[in-house]
N, C-alpha and C positions, 0 to 999 in steps of 0.2 A: 621289849628288848629282844626276846625269842624271834617277834614275828620280823625284825628288820634283817635277823640273820638268816631268816628263809631265804632259800636259792632259787631263783627263777632263770632258766636257762642259762645257767653256770655263774651267775651273779647273785649278789645277795640284793635283798630291796633294799638297803641301805644305798648299795652303790647304785643301783638303778635311779633312786632319788636323786644321789648327789650329781649323776649324770643329767638328769632332765633337768635339776634346777640349773646347773652350768648351762645346758642348752636355752633355757628360758632367759637367763641372765644376760648373755651374748647376744641374743637375738634381740632384748631388749635395749642394750648398750648401742648396738647398730641404729635401731631405729631413733634413738633419742639423738644419736650424732646427725644421722640424714636431716632429722627435724631442725637441729640446731645449725647445720650448714644453710638450709633450704629458706630460714628464718632469718636469726639472728646476724650470722655471718655474712650472707646475702645482702643486708641493709647496709653493714659496712663496707662490702666489696661495691656496691654500687654508687658509694661516695667517693670513690678512688677514681683516678684516671687511668689506670692499668687495666689491660684487657684479661691478663692470665687469671688474675684471683677471681674475674666474675665467669673465666672458662671452668676453673677448680669447682666452686658453687654448683655452676650448671653441669658439671660430671656427678658431682655427689647426688644429685636430683636423680641420676639415672639408676642409683643403687636398686637391685630388684632383691627383696627379702627371699622369695622363693628359691633364687640361685644361691643366695649366700646359706641357705638352711643347710645344704648338703656338707660345705666345708666345715661348718659350726657343729654339726651333726657327727662329723668325723673327731672333733676336737673335742668335743664333749663325751664322747665313749671312749676316748683312750684309756681310760681306766678300767675297761669292762674286759671281759674274757669272752672275745666275739670269734665265732666259727671262721677259719682261714678264708673261706671263699665267700663269705658275707663282708667281711673286713675288706677283702681287695676290690669287690664290687661298690661298695661304698667309697674307697679311696678313689678308684677311677672316676665314678661320678662327681665326687667333689672335686677333682682335679680339672674335669672338663667344665663345672660349673664355676669353679675360680677363675678359669681362663676366658670364659665368655663374661664372666661380670667385669674382670679388668679389660676386655674388649670394649664392653660398653662405655666404660669410664672413658677409655683414651678416644675411641669414636666420636662420643660428645665432646670432649675438649678439641679434638680437630676439627668437629663440625663447627663448633662456637667461634672458634679463631677464624676460619674462612669464610664463614658466614659475615662476620664483621667486617673482614675486609671488603667482602662483595657488596656490602652495603656502603662502604665508604668507595667505592670505585666511581671513577668520573664517567667512565664509558660502558656502553652493554657489552663491547669485545672484551674488557678485562673481567666483567662480571660471569662472562660465560667461561672463559678459562679458568677462573677460581673453581667453577663448578666443577670443571675437569678434573682439576687438581685435587678436590675433594673425593670424587670417584675413585681416582688412581691410588690416592693416600689410603682410601677405606681398605681396598684391595690389597694393597702392601700389608696393612696393619693385621686384618684377618689372616691373610697366608703365613705371617709371621707367629702368631699365636697359635693357630692350627699344630705348625710343625713343632713349637714349644711344646703344647700339651701332648701329642704324640710322643714326643721324645719322654715327657715325664711319665708316659703311661708305660714306659719301657719299649716302645715300637722302635725299631731301627729306622731312623728318618734319612740315613746317610743317602742310600738309594734314591730314596723320593726327590731328596734335595739334588743329587746328581741329575736326575731325570728332568727335574723341574727347570735346573740350570741349561740342560741341553735344550729341550722345548723352548725356554725361553729364547735362547740363542736364534734358533730356527724361526720363531713368531718375528724376532727384531729384526732379522735379516730380510723377512717376507714383507715386513711393513716398515722397512727403514724409513722411507720416504714421508710418510704419515707421522711415525714418530718424531721425525726430524723437526718437522712444520708444528707439530705439537710441544715441543720443549722449545722451539723458536717462538711460539707464542708466549709462552711464560717468562720466558727472556725478555720478549717485549713489555711484559705487565710489570717485571722488577725492574729493569734498567729505564723503563720510558722512554726511549729515543725519540717517539711521537705519541701522543692521543688522538681521540677524535676533534676534527677540527681543525687540525694542523694542516698548513699549505705545505706540500714537500714536493721535491723534486729528485726522482730517481733514475739515474744515466739519463736518458733522452725523454722521459715521462714525468709528467708534472701535474699534480691533483690535490684536492681537499681529503682527508682520511675520512672516511666515512663509516668504516667496519673493522673491526679487529676481531678475526674467528681463530678457532681452534687450528685450521689449516691454512686459510688466507687472508689477507689484507686487501681490503678495496677501497679505491680512491675513486673520487668524482672529478673528472677531468676539467678543463675550462671549456671544452667543446661539450660539455653535457655528456659524454660516454663514460661507462664506467671503467677502470682500469683494475685488474685482480694479479695480485701477485702471491706465489707461495711465501709463507713465513720465512721459510729458511732462506730462500733466495733474496729476501727483503734485506735480512740480515747480513748477508755476504756482500750486498751491493754500496756504493758511496751514496748517501743520502744526506740531502740539503733541507733542512728544517727551517723556513722562513718565518715559521709563527714565533720562533724561539729569538728572533731576532729583537735587539735593543733599540740599536740606530741603524740606520741605512747609510751607506757610504756612496755618493753619487760622483761618476766621473763623466763630464761629457767633452766635447771638444768642437772647434768650429774654424772654419778660413776664411780670410780677408783676401782681397785681389793682389797682386804683386805692386800696383800704383798706388796704394794707399801711403800717404804722407808718414814722415817718421814719427810726427808729432802727434798724430792720431793713434798709431800703433803703441805708443808709449800710455796715451790715456786708456785704451780699451781694459788693461788690466784692474786700473783704478776703478773703472766703472762699473765692471763686472760684480768687484767687490761691493759696491756700494748698493747694487741690486739685490746681491744675496743676502746683505746683512741687514736689509728692510723689510726682509721677510720675516716670520713668527715659525717656531717650532724648527730652524735651520740653522746649522752652525759653520761659516765659513771657514775655510781651511786653506785654500790656494788658488791663483790664476796666473798663469804665465804664457809668453809667446813661447810657444813650445819647440817650433822647427819649421823650417822650409820645406813645403810638398812641393808636387810637379807643377800644381796649378794654384798653390794657395800659401800664404803666410797662415800658419796652424796656431791655435791657441787650445790651451789645455786647462779646465777649470775642477776643483775638486771641493764638494761641500758635504756635510752630513744632515739627513733629515732625521730629527730628534724623535719622530714619531714613525715605526716601522709601517705604518698602513701604506699599502701601495698607492691607492687613490689620492692620499693626501701628498703623497711624493710626487706623482702626476700634476697634481694642481699647481705645486710650486715649482717644477719644472717649466711649466705653461708659462708661468708668470714671467719666469726669466727669461723664456724665449721672447715673449712677446715684448717685454722690456728692451732686450737687446735689438729686435726689429726697429723699434721705435727709435731708438738711440742711433742706431746707423742710419736711419733715413736722414733724421736731423743732420746728421753730420757730412752725408753724403759718401758714407762709406759702403762699399758693395760686398755682399757676401761670395765668395768665391764659389766658382763652379767648375768641373773638368772642363779645361779648354788645352788648345795646342797651338802655337805659334809657329807658321810656316814662312821660312826666307825663299824668296823668288827672286831669280837675276832680272836686270831690269828689260822689259819685254819690247821688243823690236816691233813695230809696225811692218806687217807682211803686205808688200803691194799686192793690189789686185785680188784681196781677201777680202769678204765682208765680215767675216768675224775674226779681223785681226786681232790680236793680242794688245791691249793697252798698256804703258805703264802703270804698276801696281800703286805707285805715288808720286806724284811728280815733286822733283825737287830735294830727293833725297842723295845725301852725299854717299860715295861709294857705289854708286850704280845699284843698289839692293832697295827692297823694301820690305817690311814685316805684314803681315797680314793675319789676324786672330780670328778664328773661327770655332764654334762648340763643337766640342768632340762629338 
């Protein structure tokens, strides 16, 4: 017992033994918890559909015993009489090690969640933007942890934070266009107004989405050339996404000549309905004698193509057009085209003139004759 009371460096051997035992016990407990999470709890988490429990397990695997040795050492030696300078140095090192370990845990969780999202991404542009988001997230995370660590060490970080704020504003102003496009790409990923393969129209431009990058989105136009839009400008534009169509509403019109009999005019809407309803993947809506044109009696037809595919829609429209041509040919109905009717007074023969004007039409009452000519 006298030996345990012997003092070494200001503390008895018994106090040193208790501190050493506490140190070993805490390290063993940390190692056991790490093993438990990496094996048993990881097996349970793998059976669930949640992502965050897997993220916690993956974060625990990032535990580094050498880093935790310093905080555990400080905790184990709290009951010892340590020199002030040594105690301050150990506390400083333990603080830095603790924040570094916290950073490893949070960084691993952030990486795990974003990597899972990147694996589930349907296009390469979204995956690229998620990588950029991971990079930015890590920078912010370690910056905050560094400031917190310095503050816990007694260093005044107010000036540093103010300087970083001013510097951040200056940098943001210098690269505001780039940052705007970057955050716009993230907005595209989250909101998903379009994805790769969608056919979109942006103002007067149209094409298939080929790539969604950090700064630009690229379309392949119908002519084959590549159209490049900055992400921020793209979000400000009115965009039509034809790939998101469930049905395609089709409106078309045609005209017949004014000499078409009334009975035929009454039959045309009914015949158009029969033609449209005979087709598959088409829903008829209406067909009407719409109005009087300058050179035609106009009809308007509306139907729905139940499949939004453009080629299928054109096949159906072609069939309708051919059936209308066949029906009009059989009934003697003429499609109208731009014409103009000119009324001339009765032409008088001019004696002695080889090119004398002849009456436009003999036997017309009223002394006038209509003449139709193609415009």
